[in-house]
C-alpha positions as CSV (number, residue, x, y, z in Angstrom):
1,M,95.9,38.4,89.3
2,V,93.6,40.9,87.8
3,W,92.5,42.0,91.2
4,I,96.0,42.6,92.2
5,K,96.5,45.0,89.4
6,R,93.5,46.8,90.1
7,F,94.4,47.0,93.8
8,W,97.7,48.7,92.9
9,Y,96.1,50.9,90.3
10,I,93.7,52.1,93.0
11,I,96.6,52.7,95.5
12,F,98.4,54.6,92.8
13,I,95.4,56.9,92.1
14,I,94.9,57.5,95.9
15,I,98.7,58.3,96.4
16,M,98.5,60.8,93.3
17,L,95.4,62.5,94.8
18,I,97.0,63.0,98.1
19,V,100.2,64.5,96.4
20,I,98.1,66.9,94.3
21,L,96.1,68.0,97.3
22,L,99.4,68.6,99.5
23,M,100.9,70.6,96.6
24,S,97.9,72.7,96.2
25,S,97.4,73.5,99.9
26,N,101.2,74.5,100.3
27,S,100.9,76.8,97.2
28,K,98.2,78.9,98.7
29,K,99.0,82.5,99.9
30,S,97.8,83.9,103.1
31,N,94.6,85.7,103.2
32,Y,93.8,89.1,104.6
33,T,92.3,89.6,107.9
34,K,89.0,91.5,108.4
35,I,89.2,93.8,111.5
36,N,86.9,96.2,113.2
37,E,87.6,99.7,114.4
38,G,88.7,98.6,117.9
39,E,91.3,96.2,116.4
40,A,92.4,98.9,113.9
41,L,93.0,101.4,116.7
42,K,95.1,99.0,118.8
43,M,97.2,98.3,115.6
44,M,97.5,102.1,114.8
45,A,99.2,102.4,118.2
46,E,101.9,100.2,116.8
47,N,104.1,100.6,113.5
48,V,101.4,100.0,110.7
49,K,100.8,101.6,107.4
50,I,97.3,102.8,106.7
51,I,95.9,103.0,103.2
52,D,92.8,104.9,102.3
53,V,91.8,103.2,99.0
54,R,89.0,105.8,98.2
55,T,89.3,108.4,95.4
56,K,91.4,111.5,96.0
57,E,88.3,113.6,96.3
58,E,87.0,111.3,99.0
59,Y,90.3,111.2,100.8
60,T,90.7,115.1,100.8
61,S,87.1,115.4,102.2
62,G,88.2,113.6,105.4
63,H,90.5,110.6,106.2
64,I,92.1,108.9,109.1
65,K,95.2,110.6,110.5
66,E,98.4,109.0,109.0
67,A,96.7,107.4,106.1
68,I,98.0,107.6,102.7
69,N,95.7,107.7,99.7
70,I,96.2,105.0,97.0
71,P,92.9,104.3,95.2
72,Y,92.1,100.7,94.9
73,D,92.2,100.8,91.2
74,Q,95.8,102.0,91.5
75,I,97.2,99.4,94.1
76,S,98.5,97.0,91.4
77,K,99.7,99.8,89.0
78,R,101.3,102.0,91.6
79,A,104.5,101.0,93.4
80,V,103.6,100.0,96.9
81,T,107.0,100.1,98.4
82,F,106.3,98.7,101.8
83,D,108.1,95.8,103.3
84,K,106.1,92.8,102.3
85,N,105.9,91.7,105.9
86,E,104.8,95.2,107.3
87,K,101.3,95.5,108.7
88,I,99.0,97.3,106.4
89,I,95.4,98.4,107.0
90,V,93.1,99.3,104.2
91,Y,89.7,101.0,104.3
92,C,87.2,102.7,102.0
93,Q,83.8,104.2,102.2
94,S,81.7,101.1,102.3
95,G,84.0,98.2,102.6
96,N,83.9,96.8,98.8
97,R,87.1,98.6,97.5
98,S,89.0,97.8,100.6
99,R,88.3,94.2,100.1
100,Q,89.4,94.4,96.6
101,A,92.6,96.3,97.6
102,A,93.3,93.7,100.3
103,Q,93.0,90.8,97.8
104,I,95.3,92.7,95.5
105,L,97.9,93.3,98.1
106,I,97.9,89.6,99.1
107,K,98.4,88.6,95.6
108,L,101.4,91.1,95.3
109,G,102.9,89.2,98.1
110,Y,102.1,91.2,101.2
111,T,101.6,89.1,104.2
112,K,99.9,91.1,106.9
113,V,97.0,92.8,105.4
114,Y,94.0,93.9,107.4
115,D,90.8,95.1,106.0
116,M,89.0,97.6,108.3
117,G,86.3,98.0,105.7
118,S,84.0,100.9,105.8
119,L,84.9,104.4,107.0
120,N,81.2,104.9,107.6
121,N,81.7,102.9,111.0
122,W,84.6,105.0,112.0
123,T,83.9,106.9,115.1
124,G,87.2,108.6,115.4
125,D,88.3,112.0,114.2
126,L,89.0,112.7,110.6
127,V,91.5,115.1,109.1
128,N,91.4,116.9,106.0
């Protein structure tokens, strides 16, 4: 009789663990996607928003055409009014700030966030 109670207790624990795992996996938000210059260029031929997350000074010294400047530390404070399902590419000087900005955008509910990383690797033209 005791072993039957233990058996059902173990079954109950296993079922509870499975339920907890399923609930936690369903609540995870999607991640951003790391892309390279070639992938970014293909996306730029389509309808995509490009955000330069560097400082205003860095932005004015040269940025990718069509990019708008929202410094990474302002992403969560400033109203980013894009459609939550719109494709967004972020980049910075070294890749660190763009990673942080991409993570913030995902937390804000944006679903198609692409981190191009470093502008140092950009071989295309820059505009002032």
